[in-house]
C-alpha positions as CSV (number, residue, x, y, z in Angstrom):
1,M,-32.1,-50.1,35.4
2,P,-32.1,-51.5,32.1
3,A,-29.5,-49.9,29.5
4,A,-31.0,-47.4,27.2
5,I,-30.8,-47.8,23.2
6,S,-29.8,-44.7,21.5
7,R,-31.0,-43.6,17.9
8,S,-28.0,-45.3,16.7
9,G,-29.2,-48.5,18.0
10,L,-26.0,-48.4,20.6
11,R,-27.0,-49.5,24.1
12,L,-26.2,-46.8,26.7
13,S,-25.3,-47.5,30.3
14,P,-27.5,-45.8,33.1
15,T,-24.5,-43.7,34.0
16,R,-23.9,-42.7,30.1
17,C,-27.7,-41.7,30.0
18,L,-27.5,-39.7,33.1
19,A,-24.5,-37.6,31.6
20,M,-26.1,-37.0,28.4
21,L,-29.1,-35.9,30.4
22,L,-27.1,-33.5,32.3
23,L,-25.1,-32.1,29.2
24,C,-28.5,-31.4,27.6
25,F,-29.6,-29.7,30.8
26,L,-26.7,-27.4,30.6
27,V,-26.7,-26.5,27.2
28,G,-30.4,-25.7,27.5
29,S,-29.4,-23.3,30.5
30,A,-26.7,-21.6,28.4
31,Q,-29.1,-21.2,25.4
32,A,-31.3,-19.4,27.9
33,A,-29.0,-17.3,29.2
34,Y,-27.5,-16.2,25.7
35,N,-30.9,-16.3,24.0
36,K,-31.4,-12.5,22.5
37,D,-35.1,-13.1,21.6
38,G,-37.1,-12.8,24.9
39,G,-35.8,-16.1,26.6
40,S,-33.1,-14.7,28.7
41,V,-33.1,-15.5,32.4
42,S,-32.7,-12.6,34.7
43,G,-29.4,-12.7,36.9
44,R,-27.6,-15.1,34.9
45,F,-24.5,-13.5,33.4
46,E,-20.9,-13.2,34.0
47,Y,-19.7,-9.3,34.1
48,Y,-21.1,-5.9,33.5
49,V,-20.2,-3.4,30.5
50,L,-20.4,0.1,31.8
51,T,-21.1,2.4,28.7
52,L,-20.4,5.9,28.7
53,S,-21.8,7.9,25.7
54,W,-19.9,11.2,24.4
55,S,-22.9,13.1,24.3
56,P,-21.6,16.3,21.9
57,A,-21.1,13.5,19.2
58,F,-24.8,12.0,19.6
59,C,-26.1,15.5,19.6
60,L,-24.5,16.2,16.1
61,E,-26.5,13.4,14.7
62,S,-29.6,13.9,16.8
63,P,-30.0,17.3,17.9
64,M,-33.7,17.0,18.9
65,S,-33.1,14.4,21.4
66,A,-34.0,15.4,25.2
67,Q,-30.5,15.3,26.2
68,C,-29.5,17.7,23.2
69,S,-32.4,20.3,23.3
70,G,-32.6,20.9,27.0
71,P,-30.6,24.1,28.8
72,R,-27.9,21.6,30.1
73,A,-24.9,20.8,27.8
74,F,-23.6,17.1,28.7
75,G,-20.3,15.3,28.2
76,F,-20.2,11.7,29.1
77,I,-23.6,10.5,29.9
78,V,-24.4,7.1,31.2
79,H,-25.8,4.7,28.3
80,G,-26.0,1.7,30.3
81,L,-24.7,-0.8,32.8
82,W,-25.0,-4.1,30.3
83,P,-25.0,-7.7,31.7
84,Q,-22.6,-9.3,29.6
85,N,-21.2,-12.9,29.3
86,E,-18.0,-14.2,27.6
87,R,-20.2,-15.1,24.4
88,G,-23.4,-13.3,24.1
89,W,-25.5,-11.5,26.6
90,P,-29.0,-11.7,28.2
91,E,-31.7,-9.3,26.9
92,R,-35.2,-8.0,27.8
93,C,-35.6,-10.8,30.6
94,E,-38.9,-9.2,31.6
95,R,-41.5,-7.0,30.6
96,S,-41.6,-3.9,33.2
97,R,-41.1,0.0,33.4
98,P,-39.1,1.2,36.1
99,P,-41.3,3.6,38.4
100,R,-41.3,7.2,37.8
101,Y,-39.6,8.2,40.9
102,V,-36.6,6.0,39.7
103,V,-36.7,7.5,36.3
104,D,-36.8,11.0,37.5
105,S,-33.5,10.3,39.8
106,M,-31.4,9.1,37.3
107,L,-31.7,12.2,34.8
108,D,-28.6,14.0,35.8
109,L,-26.6,10.9,34.5
110,M,-29.0,9.5,31.8
111,P,-30.8,12.8,30.7
112,A,-33.6,11.3,28.5
113,R,-36.6,9.1,30.0
114,G,-36.8,7.1,27.1
115,L,-33.2,6.0,27.4
116,I,-33.7,5.1,31.1
117,E,-36.8,3.2,30.4
118,H,-35.3,1.4,27.5
119,E,-31.9,0.6,29.5
120,W,-34.0,-1.1,32.0
121,S,-36.3,-3.1,29.8
122,T,-33.5,-4.2,27.5
123,H,-30.4,-4.6,30.1
124,G,-31.3,-4.0,33.7
125,S,-34.3,-6.3,33.8
126,C,-31.6,-9.0,33.4
127,S,-29.4,-7.8,36.3
128,G,-31.2,-10.1,38.8
129,L,-32.2,-6.5,40.5
130,D,-35.2,-4.7,41.0
131,P,-35.3,-1.1,39.4
132,Q,-34.2,0.9,42.2
133,D,-31.2,-1.2,43.3
134,Y,-30.2,-1.6,39.4
135,F,-30.1,2.1,38.9
136,R,-28.3,2.5,42.4
137,L,-25.4,0.3,40.9
138,V,-25.6,2.4,37.7
139,R,-24.8,5.3,40.0
140,T,-22.1,3.7,41.9
141,A,-20.2,2.4,38.7
142,R,-20.4,5.7,37.2
143,A,-18.9,7.4,40.4
144,R,-15.9,5.3,40.2
145,V,-14.9,6.6,36.8
146,N,-13.0,9.8,36.3
147,P,-13.1,11.1,32.6
148,P,-10.1,13.4,31.6
149,T,-10.9,16.9,32.3
150,A,-9.4,18.1,29.0
151,L,-12.4,16.7,27.1
152,S,-14.9,18.5,29.3
153,L,-12.8,21.9,28.9
154,A,-11.8,21.9,25.3
155,K,-13.6,24.9,23.2
156,L,-12.7,23.2,19.8
157,P,-12.9,19.9,18.3
158,I,-10.2,17.4,19.3
159,E,-8.4,14.9,16.7
160,E,-6.9,12.1,18.5
161,S,-6.0,8.4,18.0
162,P,-8.2,6.0,19.8
163,E,-5.1,4.4,21.5
164,V,-4.1,7.8,22.7
165,L,-7.4,8.6,24.0
166,R,-7.4,5.2,25.8
167,Q,-4.3,5.8,27.4
168,T,-5.4,9.2,28.7
169,F,-8.5,7.3,30.4
170,L,-6.2,4.9,32.0
171,K,-4.0,7.5,33.1
172,T,-6.8,9.5,35.1
173,N,-8.2,6.0,36.1
174,P,-5.4,4.0,37.4
175,E,-7.4,1.4,39.0
176,L,-8.5,0.3,35.4
177,R,-7.1,-2.7,33.7
178,T,-5.6,-2.0,30.3
179,D,-7.7,-4.8,28.9
180,S,-10.9,-3.5,30.6
181,L,-11.5,-0.3,28.6
182,V,-12.6,0.1,25.0
183,I,-13.0,3.1,22.8
184,T,-15.9,2.9,20.2
185,C,-16.6,5.5,17.3
186,S,-19.0,6.1,14.4
187,G,-18.3,5.5,10.9
188,G,-17.6,7.7,8.0
189,S,-14.7,9.5,6.6
190,Q,-14.4,11.4,9.9
191,P,-15.2,9.0,12.6
192,R,-16.4,10.5,15.9
193,L,-15.8,9.5,19.6
194,R,-19.0,7.4,20.2
195,E,-18.5,5.5,23.8
196,V,-16.2,4.5,26.4
197,R,-16.9,0.9,27.3
198,I,-15.5,-0.3,30.6
199,C,-15.8,-4.2,31.9
200,L,-16.6,-4.7,35.7
201,T,-17.3,-7.6,37.8
202,R,-20.3,-8.0,39.2
203,D,-19.0,-6.3,42.4
204,L,-17.8,-3.6,40.0
205,A,-14.1,-4.4,40.1
206,P,-12.3,-3.8,36.6
207,R,-11.9,-7.1,34.8
208,A,-10.9,-8.1,31.2
209,C,-13.3,-7.5,28.5
210,S,-14.3,-10.4,26.5
211,S,-13.4,-10.7,22.8
212,E,-17.0,-10.2,21.8
213,V,-16.7,-6.6,23.6
214,L,-12.9,-5.9,22.2
215,R,-14.2,-6.4,18.6
216,G,-16.6,-3.2,18.8
217,A,-13.1,-1.2,19.5
218,C,-12.5,1.9,17.2
219,R,-10.2,0.9,14.3
220,A,-9.9,4.4,12.9
221,N,-6.3,6.1,13.0
222,T,-7.8,9.2,14.2
223,L,-11.3,10.0,15.6
224,L,-12.9,13.7,16.3
225,I,-14.2,14.7,19.6
226,P,-16.6,17.5,19.4
227,P,-16.7,19.9,22.3
228,I,-19.2,20.4,24.8
229,R,-21.4,23.3,23.6
């Protein structure tokens, strides 16, 4: 095979050409996995982030939401189980809606049909699973987490530091790693507990969160935890 000539005029050996082609392929594949504009590849990700939202805080901001206006008061609900990479994440890998029976089966954990459909189209569609298997995995992941009972029993708002809350979660879930759990909060002069994010392998074992997830941790000195009403 004759040597190729690069744009700079240098001759490249067949081996060098093959190496460059392979590099271009790998870069293109990585960009596809991390593209957040519709070009993501389903099933190509490194780990999951299980995100639990504290419903009482959400309902103070969105009282007319389906999860806030019904007869049942919720504590932690599942916001999502998000495919994640060390850098970036896949998103909207296919355009589809989960079957109605699958949506209905998840309302005890994700009490709004719009939330379930959104999480599937935005995140679940990138899991490489069909809707039924994906939401079955969501349920399995949620069943492995035991939120502190004090949060559910409180009758008045709790003021606590994010780190103390994180340590309380770790005590009630000793199988979690210290670097696998992140507390997030809302902004404002009195930040509220927003979410607890738990990093899991694709087999749902605890693992370290990437720096991208850790950057979302609450930096407030104290946060407010509204009670369940």
